[in-house]
SERO-4910 file (N, C-alpha, C, O; in steps of 0.05 Angstrom, whole numbers):
BEGIN
 pado doro    nc1    nc2    nc3   cac1   cac2   cac3    cc1    cc2    cc3    oc1    oc2    oc3
  Met    A    629    442   -153    609    461   -156    606    465   -185    626    467   -199
  Val    A    579    465   -196    574    468   -226    581    497   -232    580    515   -215
  Ala    A    588    501   -258    593    524   -268    568    540   -277    549    527   -286
  Phe    A    567    564   -275    542    578   -285    552    599   -305    571    614   -302
  Ser    A    536    598   -326    540    618   -349    516    633   -356    495    629   -343
  Gly    A    516    652   -375    493    666   -383    472    648   -393    448    655   -394
  Glu    A    479    624   -401    458    605   -413    449    586   -392    431    570   -398
  Gly    A    459    587   -367    450    569   -349    470    551   -336    494    558   -339
  Phe    A    466    531   -323    487    512   -310    501    496   -330    489    486   -349
  Arg    A    528    494   -326    542    477   -344    561    457   -330    569    461   -308
  Cys    A    567    435   -343    584    415   -331    612    426   -326    624    440   -343
  Val    A    624    420   -302    651    431   -296    670    415   -315    689    426   -325
  Asn    A    665    391   -321    687    374   -336    686    380   -365    706    385   -377
  Cys    A    659    380   -378    659    383   -407    646    408   -417    649    415   -441
  Gly    A    632    422   -398    620    448   -407    589    443   -419    577    462   -429
  Ala    A    580    419   -418    555    415   -432    532    423   -411    534    420   -387
  Pro    A    510    434   -424    490    445   -406    477    422   -387    476    398   -393
  Leu    A    470    433   -366    457    413   -346    428    423   -336    423    447   -334
  Glu    A    411    403   -331    384    409   -324    384    410   -293    385    389   -280
  Val    A    382    434   -280    383    437   -253    357    452   -245    350    474   -255
  Ser    A    343    438   -225    321    452   -214    326    466   -184    347    462   -172
  Pro    A    307    481   -176    316    495   -151    323    476   -128    337    484   -109
  Asp    A    313    450   -130    316    430   -108    341    413   -113    348    397    -95
  Thr    A    355    415   -137    376    397   -144    400    401   -125    410    423   -120
  Ile    A    410    380   -114    437    381    -98    461    371   -114    483    382   -112
  Ala    A    457    349   -130    479    343   -149    466    331   -171    444    321   -169
  Val    A    480    333   -195    468    327   -220    490    312   -237    513    320   -237
  Ile    A    484    292   -251    503    277   -267    503    286   -299    482    284   -311
  Cys    A    524    294   -309    525    303   -337    519    279   -356    533    259   -356
  Ser    A    498    283   -371    489    263   -391    510    259   -413    511    239   -427
  Tyr    A    527    278   -415    546    276   -439    574    259   -431    583    242   -445
  Cys    A    584    266   -407    609    256   -399    608    239   -373    627    225   -365
  Gly    A    583    242   -360    582    226   -333    593    236   -309    595    223   -289
  Tyr    A    601    261   -312    614    274   -288    593    281   -266    571    289   -272
  Leu    A    601    277   -243    583    285   -221    586    315   -213    606    322   -200
  Asn    A    568    331   -219    569    360   -213    556    367   -188    532    359   -186
  Trp    A    567    381   -169    552    387   -143    541    415   -144    556    435   -146
  Val    A    515    417   -142    502    445   -138    504    452   -109    509    476   -103
  Arg    A    501    436    -92    507    440    -65    534    426    -55    535    403    -46
  Ala    A    555    441    -59    582    431    -52    585    424    -23    603    409    -15
  Asp    A    568    435     -7    572    431     21    561    402     31    566    393     53
  Leu    A    547    389     11    539    362     17    555    341      4    547    318      5
  Lys    A    578    348     -9    594    330    -23    604    308     -5    602    284    -11
  Glu    A    615    316     19    627    296     38    605    278     51    610    257     64
  Glu    A    582    287     48    559    271     63    551    246     46    543    226     58
  Val    A    554    245     19    540    226      4    556    197      7    580    196      5
  Leu    A    540    174     12    553    148     14    543    134     -9    523    142    -21
  Val    A    556    111    -16    549     95    -38    553     65    -32    572     59    -17
  Ile    A    539     49    -42    541     18    -41    553     10    -67    542     15    -89
  Arg    A    578     -2    -65    593    -13    -87    579    -35   -102    574    -56    -90
  Pro    A    573    -32   -128    559    -52   -143    578    -75   -151    603    -73   -151
  Leu    A    562    -98   -158    577   -119   -171    585   -113   -198    574    -94   -209
  Asp    A    604   -128   -210    610   -125   -239    586   -134   -255    571   -152   -246
  Glu    A    580   -122   -279    557   -131   -293    557   -158   -303    535   -170   -307
  Arg    A    581   -170   -308    583   -199   -315    573   -217   -294    559   -237   -299
  Glu    A    582   -210   -270    573   -225   -246    547   -222   -241    534   -242   -234
  Leu    A    535   -199   -244    504   -196   -240    488   -216   -258    470   -230   -249
  Leu    A    496   -215   -284    482   -230   -305    486   -261   -299    467   -277   -303
  Lys    A    509   -269   -289    514   -296   -281    495   -306   -259    485   -328   -259
  Arg    A    492   -287   -241    475   -295   -217    446   -295   -225    431   -311   -215
  Leu    A    438   -277   -243    410   -277   -256    403   -304   -268    381   -315   -265
  Gln    A    424   -313   -284    420   -340   -300    417   -362   -281    401   -379   -286
  Gly    A    432   -363   -258    430   -384   -238    404   -382   -225    391   -403   -220
  Phe    A    395   -359   -220    368   -357   -205    347   -364   -226    328   -378   -218
  Ala    A    348   -357   -251    328   -364   -270    326   -394   -276    305   -404   -282
  Ser    A    348   -407   -275    349   -436   -278    331   -449   -260    316   -467   -268
  Gly    A    332   -441   -232    315   -452   -210    287   -445   -214    270   -457   -200
  Lys    A    278   -426   -233    250   -419   -238    240   -431   -262    217   -427   -270
  Gly    A    257   -446   -275    248   -457   -304    249   -436   -324    233   -437   -343
  Leu    A    268   -414   -323    270   -395   -343    299   -393   -353    309   -372   -362
  Ala    A    312   -413   -352    341   -414   -359    344   -408   -388    364   -396   -395
  Gly    A    326   -414   -406    328   -408   -436    321   -379   -441    329   -369   -463
  Val    A    308   -365   -424    300   -336   -429    322   -318   -423    330   -302   -440
  Phe    A    333   -319   -397    352   -302   -387    382   -308   -395    400   -311   -378
  Lys    A    386   -308   -420    413   -315   -429    423   -287   -440    408   -269   -448
  Glu    A    450   -285   -439    464   -260   -447    456   -251   -476    453   -228   -482
  Glu    A    453   -274   -495    449   -267   -523    422   -259   -529    416   -251   -552
  Asn    A    403   -260   -509    376   -250   -512    370   -222   -502    348   -212   -502
  Ile    A    392   -209   -491    390   -183   -482    385   -163   -503    400   -162   -522
  Val    A    365   -146   -501    360   -126   -521    365    -98   -508    368    -79   -523
  Asn    A    366    -94   -482    371    -70   -469    381    -76   -440    373    -95   -427
  Lys    A    398    -60   -432    408    -61   -402    412    -35   -391    418    -17   -407
  Ala    A    409    -30   -367    415     -5   -355    425     -8   -327    417    -26   -313
  Phe    A    441      8   -319    450      7   -290    443     36   -278    450     56   -290
  Ile    A    431     36   -255    424     63   -244    431     59   -214    431     37   -204
  Ala    A    436     82   -201    441     85   -173    421    104   -162    420    127   -170
  Ile    A    405     96   -144    383    112   -135    389    122   -106    395    106    -88
  Pro    A    387    148   -103    394    161    -76    369    159    -57    346    163    -63
  Tyr    A    378    152    -33    358    147     -8    369    162     15    393    165     19
  Tyr    A    350    169     32    355    174     58    340    155     76    316    149     70
  Phe    A    352    145     97    337    126    114    334    140    141    353    148    154
  Val    A    307    144    149    302    160    170    291    145    192    272    130    188
  Asp    A    302    148    216    290    135    240    271    152    255    278    173    265
  Ala    A    247    144    258    227    159    271    218    146    296    217    121    297
  Val    A    211    160    316    199    151    340    178    170    351    182    194    351
  Ala    A    155    160    361    135    180    371    115    164    388    110    140    384
  Glu    A    103    177    407     80    169    425     55    182    415     56    200    399
  Ala    A     32    172    425      9    185    420    -10    187    443    -17    165    454
  Asp    A    -19    209    452    -39    213    474    -67    213    460    -72    229    442
  Tyr    A    -84    196    468   -108    194    453   -134    193    469   -132    184    492
  Ser    A   -155    200    461   -182    195    474   -203    194    452   -199    206    431
  Gly    A   -224    182    457   -244    178    438   -271    167    449   -272    157    471
  Arg    A   -291    171    433   -318    158    440   -329    140    417   -330    150    395
  Val    A   -335    117    423   -341     94    402   -370     85    406   -381     82    428
  Ala    A   -382     81    383   -408     67    383   -402     39    377   -393     33    355
  Val    A   -407     22    397   -400     -9    392   -427    -23    389   -444    -21    406
  Tyr    A   -430    -36    366   -452    -51    360   -453    -78    369   -436    -93    362
  Val    A   -474    -85    384   -476   -111    397   -500   -125    388   -519   -112    380
  Arg    A   -501   -152    388   -522   -168    377   -537   -178    402   -525   -187    422
  Lys    A   -566   -174    401   -582   -184    422   -603   -203    411   -614   -198    390
  Cys    A   -608   -224    425   -628   -244    416   -648   -251    438   -641   -249    462
  Arg    A   -672   -259    432   -691   -269    451   -709   -289    435   -712   -289    410
  Arg    A   -720   -307    452   -735   -329    441   -765   -318    442   -775   -310    463
  Glu    A   -776   -320    419   -807   -317    414   -821   -338    405   -821   -344    381
  Lys    A   -835   -353    423   -849   -377    414   -831   -397    402   -815   -409    417
  Asp    A   -831   -403    377   -816   -425    365   -793   -414    348   -781   -429    333
  Arg    A   -786   -388    351   -764   -376    336   -748   -358    353   -756   -350    375
  Glu    A   -725   -353    342   -705   -336    356   -705   -307    341   -699   -306    317
  Val    A   -709   -287    353   -709   -260    343   -682   -246    352   -674   -247    375
  Cys    A   -669   -233    333   -646   -221    339   -646   -190    328   -660   -183    309
  Trp    A   -631   -175    340   -628   -146    332   -600   -135    341   -585   -148    355
  Thr    A   -594   -112    331   -570    -98    338   -574    -71    356   -589    -53    349
  Glu    A   -561    -70    377   -559    -48    392   -536    -32    395   -515    -44    391
  Ser    A   -533     -7    402   -508      7    403   -502     14    432   -519     20    448
  Arg    A   -474     13    437   -465     19    465   -444     41    463   -424     37    449
  Arg    A   -448     61    474   -430     85    470   -408     82    493   -415     83    517
  Ile    A   -383     79    484   -360     74    504   -338     96    501   -331    104    478
  Ser    A   -329    106    522   -307    126    520   -282    114    528   -281     99    547
  Val    A   -259    120    511   -233    108    519   -212    130    519   -216    151    507
  Lys    A   -189    125    533   -168    144    532   -143    130    540   -145    109    553
  Gly    A   -120    138    535    -93    128    542    -69    139    525    -72    158    510
  Ile    A    -49    126    529    -22    133    513    -13    109    498    -11     88    509
  Tyr    A     -7    113    471      1     89    455     30     95    448     38    117    440
  Gly    A     47     72    451     75     77    442     95     72    464     88     62    485
  Pro    A    121     77    459    133     91    432    128     73    409    131     49    412
  Tyr    A    122     84    385    120     71    359    146     78    343    150    102    337
  Glu    A    163     61    336    186     66    320    185     51    294    174     30    290
  Asn    A    197     65    276    199     58    250    222     69    233    230     92    239
  Arg    A    234     55    213    254     64    196    244     69    167    236     50    154
  Ile    A    244     91    157    230     97    133    248    108    109    261    129    110
  Pro    A    248     92     89    265    101     66    253    124     50    230    123     44
  Val    A    266    143     44    259    167     29    275    170      5    299    175      7
  Val    A    263    168    -19    278    170    -43    285    200    -48    267    216    -50
  Ala    A    308    206    -50    319    234    -54    314    245    -84    329    260    -96
  Arg    A    291    236    -93    281    246   -119    251    253   -116    238    245    -97
  Arg    A    242    269   -137    215    277   -138    198    257   -155    205    251   -178
  Ser    A    176    249   -144    157    232   -157    171    206   -166    172    200   -190
  Thr    A    180    191   -148    194    164   -154    180    145   -135    188    144   -112
  Glu    A    161    128   -143    144    110   -128    138     86   -145    120     88   -161
  Thr    A    154     63   -142    148     39   -157    154     17   -137    166     22   -116
  Val    A    144     -8   -145    146    -31   -127    177    -37   -122    187    -44   -101
  Ser    A    192    -34   -147    220    -43   -146    237    -25   -131    257    -34   -120
  Ile    A    230      3   -130    243     23   -116    240     16    -86    259     15    -70
  Lys    A    215     12    -79    211      7    -50    223    -18    -41    232    -21    -18
  Ala    A    223    -39    -60    236    -67    -52    265    -63    -50    276    -76    -32
  Leu    A    279    -47    -65    306    -42    -63    315    -30    -36    335    -38    -24
  Ala    A    299    -11    -27    303      3     -2    299    -19     22    316    -20     39
  Ser    A    278    -34     21    274    -55     39    295    -74     43    303    -81     65
  Lys    A    305    -84     18    329   -100     18    352    -92     30    367   -106     44
  Tyr    A    357    -65     25    381    -54     38    380    -53     69    399    -57     84
  Met    A    357    -47     77    352    -46    108    354    -75    121    361    -78    144
  Glu    A    349    -94    105    351   -123    115    380   -133    112    388   -151    127
  Ser    A    397   -122     94    423   -132     87    444   -119    105    438   -101    121
  Lys    A    469   -128    103    492   -119    116    510   -104     97    534   -102    103
  Ala    A    501    -95     76    517    -82     54    528    -54     67    514    -38     80
  Glu    A    555    -50     61    569    -29     72    566     -4     55    571     -5     31
  Ala    A    558     19     68    557     44     52    583     60     57    590     67     79
  Leu    A    596     64     33    623     78     33    622    105     26    604    112     12
  Pro    A    641    122     35    643    149     24    653    147     -7    667    128    -15
  Ile    A    646    167    -21    652    167    -50    681    162    -56    688    147    -74
  Glu    A    698    173    -41    726    174    -44    738    145    -41    757    137    -55
  Arg    A    725    130    -22    733    103    -19    721     82    -35    730     60    -36
  Ala    A    700     88    -49    685     68    -63    700     62    -92    694     41   -104
  Gly    A    719     79   -101    733     73   -126    716     67   -150    722     48   -165
  Leu    A    694     84   -154    676     80   -178    684     94   -201    695    115   -200
  Gly    A    677     81   -225    685     92   -248    663    109   -262    641    114   -252
  Lys    A    671    117   -286    651    133   -302    626    123   -308    606    137   -311
  Asp    A    626     96   -311    599     82   -318    582     82   -297    557     81   -301
  Phe    A    592     83   -271    574     85   -247    559    109   -248    534    108   -247
  Trp    A    574    133   -251    565    158   -248    545    167   -274    528    185   -272
  Lys    A    548    153   -294    529    158   -315    502    149   -308    483    160   -319
  Gly    A    498    128   -290    473    117   -281    464    127   -256    442    120   -246
  Ala    A    479    144   -243    471    153   -217    449    177   -220    454    197   -235
  Leu    A    427    175   -205    407    195   -208    412    219   -191    424    216   -169
  Ser    A    404    243   -200    412    265   -186    395    266   -159    372    258   -157
  Ile    A    410    278   -138    398    281   -111    383    308   -112    394    329   -118
  Glu    A    357    307   -107    338    329   -110    326    338    -84    313    359    -83
  Val    A    330    321    -62    317    327    -37    337    328    -14    351    308    -10
  Asp    A    339    348     -1    358    350     20    350    337     49    328    327     51
  Lys    A    367    335     69    358    319     93    336    328    107    320    312    117
  Glu    A    334    354    107    313    367    124    285    359    111    267    350    125
  Ala    A    283    362     85    259    355     69    252    326     73    228    319     74
  Ala    A    275    308     74    271    281     77    259    274    102    241    257    104
  Met    A    269    287    121    258    282    150    229    290    152    212    276    164
  Asp    A    223    315    141    194    322    140    177    302    125    155    296    134
  Ile    A    186    291    103    169    271     90    166    246    105    144    234    106
  Ala    A    190    236    120    186    212    135    169    216    160    152    199    167
  Leu    A    174    240    174    157    246    196    124    246    187    108    234    202
  Asn    A    118    257    167     89    259    158     81    228    154     59    221    162
  Ile    A     97    211    142     88    184    137     88    171    165     69    156    170
  His    A    106    174    181    106    161    208     81    169    226     68    152    238
  Leu    A     75    194    226     54    204    242     27    195    230      9    188    245
  Asn    A     24    195    203      0    184    191     -3    156    200    -26    149    207
  Lys    A     18    139    200     16    111    206      6    108    236    -12     94    243
  Leu    A     21    124    253     14    126    280    -14    130    286    -26    117    303
  Arg    A    -26    149    271    -55    157    274    -71    135    266    -93    130    277
  Glu    A    -63    121    245    -80     99    233    -80     75    256   -101     64    263
  Ile    A    -55     68    267    -52     49    286    -70     55    311    -85     38    321
  Val    A    -68     82    322    -83     87    347   -111     88    340   -126     79    357
  Thr    A   -122     97    315   -149     98    310   -162     68    312   -184     64    322
  Asn    A   -146     51    302   -154     19    303   -153     13    335   -171     -1    345
  Glu    A   -134     22    349   -133     14    378   -155     26    393   -164     13    411
  Ile    A   -167     50    387   -187     62    400   -213     44    395   -229     40    414
  Lys    A   -217     35    371   -240     16    368   -237    -11    382   -255    -22    394
  Arg    A   -213    -21    379   -207    -47    393   -213    -45    423   -227    -62    435
  Glu    A   -201    -23    436   -204    -21    463   -235    -19    471   -243    -31    491
  Ala    A   -251     -2    455   -277      0    463   -292    -26    459   -310    -33    475
  Glu    A   -284    -43    436   -298    -68    434   -291    -86    455   -308   -101    464
  Arg    A   -265    -87    466   -255   -105    489   -273    -97    515   -281   -115    531
  Ile    A   -279    -73    516   -294    -64    543   -322    -77    538   -332    -90    556
  Ala    A   -333    -74    516   -360    -86    513   -363   -117    514   -383   -128    522
  Lys    A   -338   -129    506   -339   -160    510   -337   -166    539   -348   -186    548
  Arg    A   -321   -150    555   -319   -155    583   -346   -151    597   -351   -164    618
  Trp    A   -364   -135    587   -391   -133    597   -410   -156    587   -434   -156    592
  Gly    A   -397   -177    574   -413   -198    564   -429   -195    540   -447   -211    534
  Glu    A   -422   -173    523   -437   -169    500   -424   -184    475   -400   -190    474
  Thr    A   -440   -189    457   -432   -201    429   -427   -178    410   -446   -168    398
  Val    A   -403   -170    406   -394   -147    388   -397   -154    361   -388   -176    354
  Val    A   -410   -140    343   -410   -145    313   -398   -122    298   -398   -123    274
  Gly    A   -388   -100    311   -377    -77    297   -375    -55    316   -383    -56    339
  Ser    A   -362    -33    303   -360     -7    318   -356     18    300   -346     15    277
  Thr    A   -362     42    308   -357     65    294   -346     86    312   -358     89    334
  Ile    A   -326    100    307   -315    119    322   -332    146    319   -335    156    297
  Leu    A   -342    155    341   -359    179    340   -342    207    340   -348    226    325
  Trp    A   -323    205    356   -302    228    355   -277    218    370   -278    201    388
  Lys    A   -253    229    361   -227    222    370   -211    244    374   -216    265    362
  Arg    A   -190    241    389   -168    260    392   -143    246    394   -140    229    412
  Ile    A   -124    251    375    -99    238    374    -76    258    372    -72    271    351
  Thr    A    -61    261    396    -39    281    397    -12    268    399     -5    257    420
  Pro    A      5    268    377     33    257    377     48    274    399     43    298    402
  Lys    A     68    259    414     83    271    434    111    257    433    113    235    422
  Asn    A    131    268    445    159    255    447    169    247    418    181    225    416
  Val    A    165    262    398    171    255    373    202    262    366    211    284    371
  Lys    A    216    241    356    246    243    349    248    234    321    234    215    314
  Val    A    264    247    306    269    239    277    299    244    272    309    266    277
  Val    A    313    223    261    342    225    253    345    211    227    336    189    223
  Ala    A    359    224    208    361    215    182    392    207    176    411    220    186
  Ser    A    395    188    160    422    182    152    432    199    129    417    215    117
  Lys    A    457    195    124    468    213     98    455    202     76    444    180     78
  Pro    A    454    217     52    444    205     27    460    181     19    485    183     20
  Ile    A    448    159     11    460    133      4    454    127    -25    430    127    -31
  Leu    A    471    122    -42    463    112    -69    466     84    -70    486     71    -65
  Leu    A    440     72    -79    436     41    -79    436     34   -109    421     45   -125
  Pro    A    453     15   -116    455      7   -145    433    -11   -151    425    -27   -134
  Met    A    421     -9   -177    400    -26   -186    408    -32   -215    418    -14   -229
  Tyr    A    402    -56   -224    409    -66   -252    384    -74   -265    369    -90   -253
  Ile    A    378    -66   -288    356    -71   -305    362    -84   -331    375    -71   -347
  Ala    A    354   -109   -338    358   -118   -366    333   -127   -378    316   -139   -364
  Ser    A    331   -121   -402    308   -131   -419    317   -153   -437    339   -154   -447
  Tyr    A    298   -173   -441    305   -195   -459    283   -201   -478    259   -198   -472
  Arg    A    292   -212   -503    271   -221   -524    274   -250   -524    295   -262   -528
  Tyr    A    250   -263   -520    251   -293   -523    225   -301   -535    203   -297   -525
  Gly    A    228   -314   -560    204   -320   -575    192   -296   -585    206   -279   -598
  Asn    A    166   -293   -580    153   -268   -588    146   -248   -566    130   -230   -571
  Gly    A    158   -251   -542    155   -239   -519    179   -224   -509    202   -231   -514
  Phe    A    172   -202   -492    195   -188   -478    195   -195   -449    174   -198   -437
  Tyr    A    217   -198   -438    219   -204   -409    239   -184   -396    257   -174   -409
  Arg    A    234   -178   -370    252   -161   -359    258   -168   -330    241   -178   -314
  Ala    A    284   -163   -323    296   -170   -295    305   -145   -283    318   -128   -296
  Ile    A    298   -141   -257    307   -118   -242    322   -133   -217    311   -148   -202
  Leu    A    348   -126   -217    365   -137   -197    379   -119   -177    388    -97   -184
  Cys    A    380   -130   -152    395   -112   -133    425   -111   -141    438   -132   -144
  Gly    A    435    -88   -144    460    -82   -156    483    -92   -139    504    -97   -152
  Trp    A    483    -95   -113    505   -105    -96    507   -134    -91    529   -142    -82
  Asp    A    486   -150    -96    488   -177    -91    475   -195   -113    476   -219   -112
  Gly    A    462   -181   -133    450   -195   -156    425   -211   -151    416   -228   -167
  Asp    A    412   -205   -128    386   -217   -123    365   -208   -139    362   -184   -143
  Ala    A    349   -224   -150    324   -214   -166    305   -200   -150    297   -211   -129
  Ile    A    296   -175   -156    276   -161   -142    250   -167   -156    231   -175   -143
  Val    A    249   -164   -183    226   -168   -199    233   -182   -225    252   -173   -238
  Leu    A    218   -204   -233    222   -214   -260    194   -211   -272    174   -219   -261
  Glu    A    194   -200   -296    169   -196   -309    170   -212   -336    190   -213   -351
  Lys    A    146   -226   -342    142   -240   -366    115   -234   -380     97   -226   -366
  Pro    A    112   -235   -406     87   -231   -420     65   -244   -408     70   -266   -398
  Met    A     41   -234   -407     18   -248   -398      7   -263   -424      5   -252   -446
  Arg    A      1   -290   -419    -11   -307   -438    -40   -301   -441    -51   -290   -422
  Ala    A    -52   -309   -462    -78   -304   -467    -95   -322   -445   -115   -312   -435
  Ser    A    -86   -348   -440   -101   -363   -421    -97   -353   -393   -114   -358   -376
  Glu    A    -74   -339   -387    -76   -327   -358    -91   -303   -357   -101   -296   -336
  Arg    A    -94   -288   -380   -110   -262   -379   -141   -274   -375   -156   -264   -358
  Ala    A   -148   -294   -389   -176   -303   -387   -181   -315   -360   -204   -315   -352
  Leu    A   -162   -325   -346   -163   -338   -320   -170   -313   -299   -188   -315   -283
  Trp    A   -154   -293   -301   -158   -271   -285   -185   -256   -288   -197   -248   -268
  Ile    A   -195   -254   -312   -220   -244   -317   -243   -262   -304   -263   -252   -293
  Ala    A   -238   -287   -306   -257   -308   -295   -258   -305   -264   -279   -308   -252
  Leu    A   -235   -300   -252   -232   -299   -224   -247   -274   -216   -263   -274   -197
  Ala    A   -243   -254   -231   -256   -226   -224   -287   -230   -224   -300   -219   -207
  Thr    A   -297   -244   -243   -327   -248   -244   -334   -264   -223   -354   -257   -211
  Leu    A   -321   -286   -215   -330   -303   -196   -328   -293   -167   -345   -298   -150
  Ser    A   -306   -279   -163   -302   -268   -136   -325   -247   -130   -336   -246   -109
  Ala    A   -330   -231   -151   -351   -209   -146   -379   -224   -141   -394   -218   -122
  Gly    A   -384   -244   -161   -409   -257   -159   -413   -274   -134   -434   -271   -121
  Leu    A   -396   -292   -128   -397   -310   -106   -396   -296    -80   -414   -300    -64
  Leu    A   -376   -279    -75   -375   -266    -50   -398   -244    -44   -408   -240    -22
  Gly    A   -406   -231    -67   -426   -212    -67   -452   -228    -61   -467   -219    -44
  Gly    A   -457   -249    -74   -482   -267    -70   -485   -275    -44   -506   -271    -32
  Val    A   -463   -287    -35   -463   -297     -6   -465   -275     17   -475   -279     39
  Gly    A   -455   -253      9   -458   -231     27   -488   -220     30   -498   -214     52
  Ile    A   -502   -218      6   -528   -209      6   -547   -231     21   -566   -225     35
  Ala    A   -538   -256     15   -556   -279     27   -551   -284     56   -569   -296     69
  Thr    A   -530   -276     68   -522   -284     96   -543   -268    116   -555   -247    110
  Leu    A   -545   -283    138   -566   -272    158   -553   -248    172   -568   -230    180
  Ser    A   -527   -247    177   -514   -225    191   -509   -202    173   -496   -206    152
  Ala    A   -518   -180    179   -514   -155    164   -484   -149    164   -473   -143    143
  Tyr    A   -472   -149    186   -442   -142    187   -426   -159    172   -408   -149    158
  Ile    A   -429   -188    172   -414   -208    157   -421   -203    128   -402   -203    111
  Gly    A   -447   -198    120   -452   -195     94   -439   -169     82   -430   -170     59
  Phe    A   -439   -147     97   -424   -126     88   -395   -130     82   -384   -121     62
  Leu    A   -383   -145    102   -355   -150     97   -350   -167     72   -332   -161     56
  Leu    A   -366   -188     68   -365   -204     43   -365   -187     19   -347   -189      2
  Ile    A   -387   -169     18   -390   -152     -6   -363   -135    -12   -354   -132    -34
  Ile    A   -353   -125     10   -328   -107      7   -306   -127     -2   -291   -119    -20
  Leu    A   -303   -150      7   -282   -167     -2   -286   -176    -29   -266   -177    -43
  Gly    A   -311   -183    -39   -315   -188    -66   -309   -166    -85   -299   -171   -107
  Phe    A   -316   -141    -78   -308   -120    -96   -278   -115    -97   -267   -112   -119
  Ala    A   -265   -116    -74   -234   -112    -74   -221   -136    -91   -202   -131   -106
  Ala    A   -231   -162    -88   -217   -184   -102   -224   -181   -131   -206   -184   -147
  Ser    A   -248   -174   -140   -253   -170   -167   -235   -145   -179   -224   -146   -201
  Trp    A   -234   -125   -164   -217   -102   -174   -189   -110   -178   -177   -103   -199
  Tyr    A   -177   -125   -159   -150   -135   -161   -148   -155   -185   -127   -154   -199
  Cys    A   -165   -171   -190   -161   -192   -210   -165   -177   -236   -150   -184   -255
  Met    A   -183   -158   -242   -183   -145   -267   -162   -128   -269   -158   -120   -292
  Arg    A   -146   -120   -252   -123   -102   -255   -102   -121   -265    -86   -114   -282
  Lys    A   -101   -146   -255    -80   -165   -265    -87   -173   -294    -70   -176   -312
  Ala    A   -114   -175   -299   -120   -185   -326   -114   -163   -346   -107   -171   -368
  Leu    A   -116   -139   -342   -109   -115   -359    -79   -108   -361    -71    -92   -377
  Ala    A    -64   -120   -344    -35   -114   -343    -21   -122   -370    -29   -143   -381
  Pro    A     -1   -107   -380     11   -116   -405     32   -138   -398     40   -153   -416
  Val    A     40   -140   -374     61   -162   -365     48   -177   -340     31   -167   -325
  Lys    A     59   -200   -337     52   -214   -311     80   -212   -296    100   -224   -304
  Ala    A     79   -197   -274    103   -194   -257    105   -215   -235     86   -219   -220
  Lys    A    127   -228   -234    131   -248   -213    150   -233   -191    173   -225   -197
  Ile    A    141   -231   -168    158   -218   -148    173   -236   -128    161   -254   -118
  Phe    A    199   -233   -123    215   -249   -108    225   -232    -84    231   -209    -87
  Gly    A    226   -246    -61    238   -231    -37    216   -219    -21    196   -210    -32
  Thr    A    220   -219      5    199   -211     23    193   -182     19    170   -174     21
  Ser    A    214   -165     13    210   -136     12    191   -129    -11    175   -111     -7
  Ala    A    192   -143    -35    175   -136    -60    150   -148    -53    130   -136    -61
  Ile    A    145   -172    -39    119   -181    -34    105   -163    -15     80   -159    -17
  Glu    A    119   -151      4    104   -134     21     95   -108      9     76    -97     18
  Ser    A    109    -99    -13    101    -76    -28     77    -82    -43     60    -64    -45
  Met    A     75   -106    -55     52   -113    -71     26   -118    -52      3   -113    -60
  Glu    A     32   -128    -28     10   -131     -9     -1   -102     -2    -25    -99      0
  Lys    A     15    -84      1      5    -54      4    -14    -47    -16    -35    -38     -9
  Glu    A     -7    -52    -43    -24    -46    -64    -50    -62    -63    -70    -50    -71
  Leu    A    -51    -84    -54    -78   -101    -50    -93    -87    -29   -118    -84    -30
  Gly    A    -77    -78     -9    -91    -63     15   -105    -39      4   -126    -32     16
  Lys    A    -96    -25    -15   -109      0    -26   -136    -10    -40   -155      6    -42
  Ala    A   -136    -35    -50   -161    -44    -61   -185    -45    -41   -208    -38    -47
  Phe    A   -176    -54    -16   -198    -54      4   -206    -26     13   -229    -21     20
  Ser    A   -184     -9     14   -192     17     21   -210     31      1   -230     44      9
  Leu    A   -204     27    -25   -223     37    -46   -251     24    -42   -271     38    -46
  Ala    A   -252     -1    -35   -278    -12    -32   -294     -2     -9   -318      1    -11
  Arg    A   -280      4     14   -293     16     36   -303     44     29   -325     52     38
  Trp    A   -288     59     14   -298     85      5   -321     83    -15   -340     98    -12
  Trp    A   -321     65    -34   -342     61    -54   -367     53    -43   -388     62    -51
  Ile    A   -367     34    -22   -390     25     -9   -403     48      7   -423     44     20
***
């Protein structure tokens, strides 16, 4: 339990001042690395993944870099900065069903022959649907920190869920002072983590069911023999039911970050702390690569947009215009980035794909 004085909270071990917010559960002293518990009742709850030795982590990074043609970059003598951190997570298992109903305007293509040409137009069919979707299950990692959202943070959690790494109680892990100097404070309790995860889970469920409502209405129209070209939901009702949420104990996941100087550029490696796998390798963007991304942005917008305008189908043309806008936005974002990030591992790739998905969402809103 942290000590409290007239000047605020102080470290139990060395007496140094501590930065404690109303949400803080545990905080690491920046002077001596001692773990101070603001919520002593949670001390027995926290688990930790034991990290590899720093030398072993760097050795595995060098082996990995050799296979990518970067052996000369990630050498120990090129290191300019390194840091070890332990990030606290909750892993929340959520399950829910959804009772839904809706009315959809399904657009169908109709054609008829007039003399020597075919005339086509679009008509609307209004179709009502209802049913129960689920159960939909998901495991959601929640960082026990405020405002912590990066690709590497998400990828580290995904990697843990795919691995068989053992989470140990603090007393059994045998961790030294250096580990606790890099451990991030736990600021979110289990109840708050479950609320965050449930909100994410139900939002995803509503998104899935919304798409299912449209697909079901389109399937009905196709069974009628119609040629479907699109649909719009006129109204919908989605009611979650049989909701269950269970959270793990807070688990500290180790991450190792090393920055390297090679030639005139800076490189960075972010590693999984318990097995040394590379999560992200970053290298400087060359002028030729930046020019290529700008060219791709111009071409994607021009070609896809032009084809979309010229196409005979309004629906396909609309989709091509959206695709051109999204591809151009993504390419320009890459061109303006200060570094070129190479992502390794399925968990990190999935995180980047979500970022690309945001481009399509932005395009739909803009159009």
